[in-house]
Structures are given as C-alpha cells and as structure tokens.
DSSP file (Angstrom, degrees, kcal/mol; ACC not computed):
  #  RESIDUE AA STRUCTURE BP1 BP2  ACC     N-H-->O    O-->H-N    N-H-->O    O-->H-N    TCO  KAPPA ALPHA  PHI   PSI    X-CA   Y-CA   Z-CA
    1    1 A M              0   0    0      0, 0.0     2,-0.5     0, 0.0     0, 0.0   0.000 360.0 360.0 360.0 126.6   95.1   72.3  112.9
    2    2 A I        -     0   0    0      2,-0.0     2,-0.2     1,-0.0     0, 0.0  -0.813 360.0-123.3 -95.8 129.2   95.4   75.7  114.7
    3    3 A L        -     0   0    0     -2,-0.5     2,-0.9     1,-0.1    -1,-0.0  -0.506  12.1-147.4 -71.7 136.4   98.9   76.9  115.4
    4    4 A N        -     0   0    0     -2,-0.2     2,-0.4     2,-0.0    -1,-0.1  -0.768  25.7-178.2-104.2  85.0   99.5   77.6  119.1
    5    5 A L        -     0   0    0     -2,-0.9     2,-0.1     2,-0.0    -2,-0.0  -0.707  20.7-134.4 -89.3 131.5  101.9   80.5  118.8
    6    6 A K     >  -     0   0    0     -2,-0.4     4,-1.9     1,-0.1     3,-0.5  -0.459  26.6-110.2 -75.7 156.3  103.3   82.0  121.9
    7    7 A T  H  > S+     0   0    0      1,-0.2     4,-2.3     2,-0.2     5,-0.2   0.878 119.3  57.3 -54.4 -40.9  103.4   85.7  122.3
    8    8 A E  H  > S+     0   0    0      1,-0.2     4,-2.1     2,-0.2    -1,-0.2   0.883 105.2  50.4 -59.6 -40.3  107.2   85.7  122.0
    9    9 A H  H  > S+     0   0    0     -3,-0.5     4,-2.6     2,-0.2    -1,-0.2   0.890 108.2  52.5 -66.0 -39.3  106.9   83.9  118.6
   10   10 A I  H  X S+     0   0    0     -4,-1.9     4,-2.4     1,-0.2    -2,-0.2   0.912 109.3  49.9 -62.7 -42.1  104.4   86.5  117.3
   11   11 A Y  H  X S+     0   0    0     -4,-2.3     4,-2.5     2,-0.2    -2,-0.2   0.902 110.9  49.3 -62.9 -41.0  106.8   89.3  118.3
   12   12 A L  H  X S+     0   0    0     -4,-2.1     4,-2.9     2,-0.2     5,-0.2   0.906 109.8  50.7 -65.8 -40.7  109.7   87.5  116.5
   13   13 A I  H  X S+     0   0    0     -4,-2.6     4,-2.6     2,-0.2     5,-0.2   0.925 110.5  50.6 -60.8 -44.0  107.6   87.1  113.4
   14   14 A L  H  X S+     0   0    0     -4,-2.4     4,-2.2     2,-0.2    -2,-0.2   0.926 112.3  46.6 -58.4 -47.1  106.7   90.8  113.6
   15   15 A G  H  X S+     0   0    0     -4,-2.5     4,-2.2     2,-0.2    -2,-0.2   0.916 113.8  46.6 -63.3 -45.3  110.4   91.7  113.9
   16   16 A F  H  X S+     0   0    0     -4,-2.9     4,-2.4     2,-0.2    -1,-0.2   0.874 111.2  52.1 -67.0 -36.8  111.5   89.5  111.1
   17   17 A L  H  X S+     0   0    0     -4,-2.6     4,-2.4    -5,-0.2    -2,-0.2   0.915 109.8  49.8 -64.2 -42.3  108.7   90.7  108.8
   18   18 A G  H  X S+     0   0    0     -4,-2.2     4,-2.2    -5,-0.2    -2,-0.2   0.915 111.5  48.4 -60.5 -43.8  109.8   94.3  109.5
   19   19 A Q  H  X S+     0   0    0     -4,-2.2     4,-2.5     2,-0.2    -2,-0.2   0.882 109.9  52.7 -64.5 -38.4  113.4   93.4  108.6
   20   20 A F  H  X S+     0   0    0     -4,-2.4     4,-2.3     2,-0.2    -2,-0.2   0.928 110.0  47.1 -63.0 -45.4  112.3   91.6  105.4
   21   21 A L  H  X S+     0   0    0     -4,-2.4     4,-1.1     1,-0.2    -1,-0.2   0.891 111.7  51.5 -63.6 -38.4  110.3   94.7  104.3
   22   22 A F  H  X S+     0   0    0     -4,-2.2     4,-0.9     1,-0.2     3,-0.4   0.903 110.2  49.1 -64.3 -41.1  113.3   96.9  105.1
   23   23 A F  H >X S+     0   0    0     -4,-2.5     4,-2.0     1,-0.2     3,-0.6   0.897 103.7  61.3 -62.2 -40.6  115.6   94.6  103.1
   24   24 A M  H 3X S+     0   0    0     -4,-2.3     4,-3.0     1,-0.2     5,-0.3   0.805  94.3  62.3 -60.3 -30.8  113.1   94.7  100.1
   25   25 A R  H 3X S+     0   0    0     -4,-1.1     4,-2.0    -3,-0.4    -1,-0.2   0.924 108.6  41.7 -62.6 -42.0  113.6   98.4   99.8
   26   26 A F  H <X S+     0   0    0     -4,-0.9     4,-2.4    -3,-0.6    -2,-0.2   0.882 114.2  52.0 -71.3 -37.5  117.3   98.0   99.0
   27   27 A F  H  X S+     0   0    0     -4,-2.0     4,-2.5     2,-0.2    -2,-0.2   0.936 112.0  45.3 -63.2 -47.3  116.6   95.0   96.8
   28   28 A I  H  X S+     0   0    0     -4,-3.0     4,-2.6     1,-0.2     5,-0.2   0.908 112.7  51.7 -63.1 -42.4  114.0   96.8   94.7
   29   29 A Q  H  X S+     0   0    0     -4,-2.0     4,-2.3    -5,-0.3    11,-0.4   0.906 110.5  49.0 -61.8 -41.1  116.3   99.9   94.5
   30   30 A W  H  X S+     0   0    0     -4,-2.4     4,-2.6     2,-0.2    -2,-0.2   0.930 111.5  48.6 -63.6 -46.7  119.1   97.7   93.2
   31   31 A L  H  X S+     0   0    0     -4,-2.5     4,-2.3     2,-0.2    -2,-0.2   0.928 113.6  46.0 -60.4 -46.4  116.9   96.0   90.6
   32   32 A V  H  X S+     0   0    0     -4,-2.6     4,-2.2     1,-0.2    -1,-0.2   0.907 113.3  49.7 -64.5 -41.7  115.6   99.3   89.3
   33   33 A S  H  X>S+     0   0    0     -4,-2.3     5,-1.5     7,-0.3     4,-1.0   0.910 111.1  49.2 -64.1 -42.0  119.0  100.8   89.2
   34   34 A E  H  <5S+     0   0    0     -4,-2.6     3,-0.3     1,-0.2    -1,-0.2   0.911 111.2  50.1 -62.5 -41.9  120.5   97.8   87.3
   35   35 A K  H  <5S+     0   0    0     -4,-2.3    -2,-0.2     1,-0.2    -1,-0.2   0.892 117.9  38.2 -64.1 -40.3  117.7   98.0   84.8
   36   36 A Q  H  <5S-     0   0    0     -4,-2.2    -1,-0.2     2,-0.3    -2,-0.2   0.486 103.8-129.2 -91.2  -3.4  118.1  101.7   84.2
   37   37 A K  T  <5S+     0   0    0     -4,-1.0     2,-0.3    -3,-0.3    -3,-0.2   0.804  80.6  76.0  58.7  31.4  122.0  101.5   84.4
   38   38 A K  S   <S-     0   0    0     -5,-1.5     2,-0.4    -6,-0.2    -2,-0.3  -0.969  96.7 -80.5-159.4 162.1  122.0  104.4   86.9
   39   39 A S        +     0   0    0     -2,-0.3     2,-0.4    -3,-0.1    -9,-0.1  -0.555  56.1 170.2 -72.6 122.5  121.3  104.9   90.6
   40   40 A V        -     0   0    0     -2,-0.4    -7,-0.3   -11,-0.4    -8,-0.1  -0.987  28.9-154.8-135.1 140.9  117.5  105.3   91.0
   41   41 A I        -     0   0    0     -2,-0.4   -12,-0.1    -9,-0.1     5,-0.0  -0.910  22.8-156.1-115.4 102.6  115.3  105.4   94.1
   42   42 A P    >>  -     0   0    0      0, 0.0     3,-1.5     0, 0.0     4,-0.7  -0.330  28.6-110.7 -74.6 159.6  111.8  104.3   93.1
   43   43 A I  H >> S+     0   0    0      1,-0.3     4,-1.7     2,-0.2     3,-0.9   0.850 116.8  66.7 -57.1 -35.0  108.7  105.3   95.0
   44   44 A S  H 3> S+     0   0    0      1,-0.3     4,-2.8     2,-0.2    -1,-0.3   0.814  89.9  65.8 -59.1 -28.4  108.4  101.7   96.2
   45   45 A F  H <> S+     0   0    0     -3,-1.5     4,-2.0     1,-0.2    -1,-0.3   0.920 103.8  44.8 -56.4 -44.4  111.6  102.2   98.1
   46   46 A W  H <X S+     0   0    0     -3,-0.9     4,-2.4    -4,-0.7    -1,-0.2   0.860 112.0  51.1 -71.8 -35.8  109.9  104.8  100.4
   47   47 A F  H  X S+     0   0    0     -4,-1.7     4,-2.6     2,-0.2     5,-0.2   0.903 111.9  46.7 -68.8 -39.4  106.8  102.6  100.8
   48   48 A F  H  X S+     0   0    0     -4,-2.8     4,-2.7     2,-0.2     5,-0.3   0.884 111.5  53.7 -65.2 -37.1  108.9   99.6  101.8
   49   49 A S  H  X S+     0   0    0     -4,-2.0     4,-2.4    -5,-0.3    -2,-0.2   0.928 112.3  43.1 -61.6 -45.8  110.8  101.9  104.2
   50   50 A I  H  X S+     0   0    0     -4,-2.4     4,-2.8     2,-0.2     5,-0.2   0.939 116.2  46.1 -67.4 -47.2  107.6  103.1  105.9
   51   51 A S  H  X S+     0   0    0     -4,-2.6     4,-2.0     1,-0.2    -2,-0.2   0.928 117.6  43.2 -65.1 -43.6  106.0   99.6  106.1
   52   52 A G  H  X S+     0   0    0     -4,-2.7     4,-2.6    -5,-0.2    -1,-0.2   0.904 114.4  51.8 -65.0 -40.2  109.3   98.1  107.4
   53   53 A G  H  X S+     0   0    0     -4,-2.4     4,-2.6    -5,-0.3    -2,-0.2   0.888 108.2  50.5 -63.7 -40.5  109.8  101.0  109.7
   54   54 A V  H  X S+     0   0    0     -4,-2.8     4,-2.4     2,-0.2    -1,-0.2   0.933 113.3  45.4 -63.9 -45.5  106.3  100.8  111.2
   55   55 A L  H  X S+     0   0    0     -4,-2.0     4,-2.4    -5,-0.2    -2,-0.2   0.910 115.1  47.3 -65.4 -40.8  106.7   97.1  112.0
   56   56 A L  H  X S+     0   0    0     -4,-2.6     4,-2.6     2,-0.2    -2,-0.2   0.871 111.3  51.1 -69.6 -34.8  110.2   97.6  113.4
   57   57 A L  H  X S+     0   0    0     -4,-2.6     4,-2.5     2,-0.2    -2,-0.2   0.918 110.4  49.6 -65.0 -42.2  109.0  100.5  115.5
   58   58 A T  H  X S+     0   0    0     -4,-2.4     4,-2.5     2,-0.2    -2,-0.2   0.933 112.0  48.2 -60.0 -45.5  106.2   98.4  116.8
   59   59 A Y  H  X S+     0   0    0     -4,-2.4     4,-2.3     1,-0.2    -2,-0.2   0.913 111.5  50.2 -60.1 -44.2  108.6   95.6  117.6
   60   60 A A  H  X>S+     0   0    0     -4,-2.6     5,-2.2     2,-0.2     4,-0.7   0.878 110.2  49.8 -64.5 -38.2  111.0   98.1  119.4
   61   61 A I  H ><5S+     0   0    0     -4,-2.5     3,-0.7     2,-0.2    -1,-0.2   0.926 110.7  49.5 -66.0 -44.3  108.1   99.5  121.5
   62   62 A I  H 3<5S+     0   0    0     -4,-2.5    -2,-0.2     1,-0.2    -1,-0.2   0.907 114.8  44.8 -59.2 -41.5  107.1   95.9  122.5
   63   63 A R  H 3<5S-     0   0    0     -4,-2.3    -1,-0.2    -5,-0.2    -2,-0.2   0.569 106.9-131.6 -78.8  -9.6  110.7   95.2  123.4
   64   64 A K  T <<5 +     0   0    0     -4,-0.7    -3,-0.2    -3,-0.7    -4,-0.1   0.919  48.3 159.1  57.2  47.5  111.0   98.6  125.2
   65   65 A D     >< -     0   0    0     -5,-2.2     4,-2.6     1,-0.2    -1,-0.2  -0.857  24.6-169.6-104.5  99.6  114.2   99.4  123.4
   66   66 A P  H  > S+     0   0    0      0, 0.0     4,-2.3     0, 0.0     5,-0.2   0.818  85.0  52.4 -62.8 -32.3  114.7  103.2  123.5
   67   67 A V  H  > S+     0   0    0      2,-0.2     4,-2.3     1,-0.2     5,-0.1   0.946 113.9  42.5 -67.4 -47.4  117.6  103.2  121.1
   68   68 A F  H  > S+     0   0    0      2,-0.2     4,-2.5     1,-0.2     5,-0.2   0.877 113.7  53.3 -65.2 -40.4  115.7  101.2  118.5
   69   69 A I  H  X S+     0   0    0     -4,-2.6     4,-2.3    -9,-0.2    -2,-0.2   0.933 111.0  45.9 -61.8 -47.5  112.5  103.3  119.1
   70   70 A L  H  X S+     0   0    0     -4,-2.3     4,-2.3     2,-0.2     5,-0.2   0.927 113.5  49.3 -62.5 -45.8  114.4  106.6  118.6
   71   71 A G  H  X S+     0   0    0     -4,-2.3     4,-2.0     1,-0.2    -2,-0.2   0.921 114.6  43.0 -61.0 -46.4  116.1  105.3  115.4
   72   72 A Q  H  X S+     0   0    0     -4,-2.5     4,-2.4     2,-0.2    -1,-0.2   0.866 111.9  54.5 -70.6 -36.0  112.9  104.0  113.8
   73   73 A S  H  X S+     0   0    0     -4,-2.3     4,-1.6    -5,-0.2    -2,-0.2   0.934 110.6  45.3 -62.9 -46.1  110.9  107.1  114.8
   74   74 A C  H  X S+     0   0    0     -4,-2.3     4,-1.9     1,-0.2    -2,-0.2   0.914 112.2  52.5 -63.7 -42.8  113.3  109.4  113.1
   75   75 A G  H  X S+     0   0    0     -4,-2.0     4,-2.8    -5,-0.2     5,-0.2   0.910 105.8  53.7 -59.5 -43.5  113.5  107.2  110.1
   76   76 A L  H  X S+     0   0    0     -4,-2.4     4,-2.3     1,-0.2    -1,-0.2   0.869 106.7  52.5 -61.6 -36.8  109.7  107.2  109.7
   77   77 A L  H  X S+     0   0    0     -4,-1.6     4,-2.3     2,-0.2    -1,-0.2   0.927 111.9  45.8 -63.0 -43.9  109.7  111.0  109.7
   78   78 A I  H  X S+     0   0    0     -4,-1.9     4,-2.3     2,-0.2    -2,-0.2   0.919 113.2  48.2 -66.3 -44.7  112.3  111.1  106.9
   79   79 A Y  H  X S+     0   0    0     -4,-2.8     4,-2.0     1,-0.2    -1,-0.2   0.920 113.5  47.9 -63.2 -43.1  110.6  108.5  104.8
   80   80 A S  H  X S+     0   0    0     -4,-2.3     4,-2.4    -5,-0.2    -1,-0.2   0.903 110.3  52.0 -64.1 -41.7  107.2  110.2  105.1
   81   81 A R  H  X S+     0   0    0     -4,-2.3     4,-2.6    -5,-0.2    -1,-0.2   0.902 107.7  52.3 -62.9 -41.4  108.7  113.6  104.3
   82   82 A N  H  X S+     0   0    0     -4,-2.3     4,-2.3     2,-0.2    -1,-0.2   0.921 110.5  47.3 -61.8 -43.8  110.3  112.2  101.1
   83   83 A L  H  X S+     0   0    0     -4,-2.0     4,-2.6     2,-0.2     5,-0.3   0.906 110.8  52.6 -63.7 -40.2  107.0  110.8  100.0
   84   84 A F  H  X S+     0   0    0     -4,-2.4     4,-2.4     1,-0.2    -2,-0.2   0.933 110.5  47.2 -59.6 -46.2  105.3  114.1  100.8
   85   85 A L  H  X S+     0   0    0     -4,-2.6     4,-1.9     2,-0.2    -1,-0.2   0.878 111.7  51.1 -64.7 -38.2  107.9  115.9   98.7
   86   86 A I  H  X S+     0   0    0     -4,-2.3     4,-1.4     2,-0.2    -2,-0.2   0.941 114.8  41.5 -63.5 -48.0  107.5  113.5   95.8
   87   87 A Y  H  X S+     0   0    0     -4,-2.6     4,-1.1     1,-0.2    -2,-0.2   0.827 112.0  55.6 -72.3 -30.7  103.7  113.8   95.7
   88   88 A K  H  < S+     0   0    0     -4,-2.4     3,-0.4    -5,-0.3    -1,-0.2   0.902 107.3  50.3 -65.0 -40.8  103.8  117.5   96.2
   89   89 A K  H  < S+     0   0    0     -4,-1.9    -1,-0.2     1,-0.2    -2,-0.2   0.844 107.9  53.8 -66.0 -34.5  106.1  117.9   93.1
   90   90 A K  H  <        0   0    0     -4,-1.4    -1,-0.2     1,-0.2    -2,-0.2   0.739 360.0 360.0 -73.6 -23.0  103.7  115.7   91.0
   91   91 A S     <        0   0    0     -4,-1.1    -1,-0.2    -3,-0.4    -2,-0.2   0.479 360.0 360.0 -93.5 360.0  100.6  117.9   91.8
C-alpha cells in the first residue's frame, strides 16, 4: 500500500522532525551532564542543533515565515561557528 500524503502533511512531518531533532539536543545534553555530574555540552548537541535547525529553516521558508526564517538562520550560524571552533581547537 502506497501512502497518499498531501503536500501539507509532508510539510508538517518536516516541521515535527525538525522539532524532534531540536529536542534531542537538549535530551542528549541532559543525559551526558547527568552521567558526568556536571554541565557538559557534547559535540552531538551541535550536530542535533544544525540538523534540527536546517529542517526548521526549510519548514519556515516553505511557510514563508520571516520571523522563523531569521531566527533559524542566525541559530545555524552560531551552531556552525561552535563546531568550527571545536574542530579548530582539536587540530
């Protein structure tokens, strides 16, 4: 059986998937911090931030929401910069 998804449903799935990935960054950060008994931001936090941010930015562009587009665009710059600084320090 092939699912007959309307375009609107696909957009909603995209938005919810983006929100889920964004949630996962906090969940992973919480788990790692609990395990180490101190506040820690693991690299996976930034990768979840970028992947969730990209999906949410795509959703915002589809929805033509300038506030959401601006917010996600700025966030993606910050997340990318943090990863750049982390990898620069390691090399």
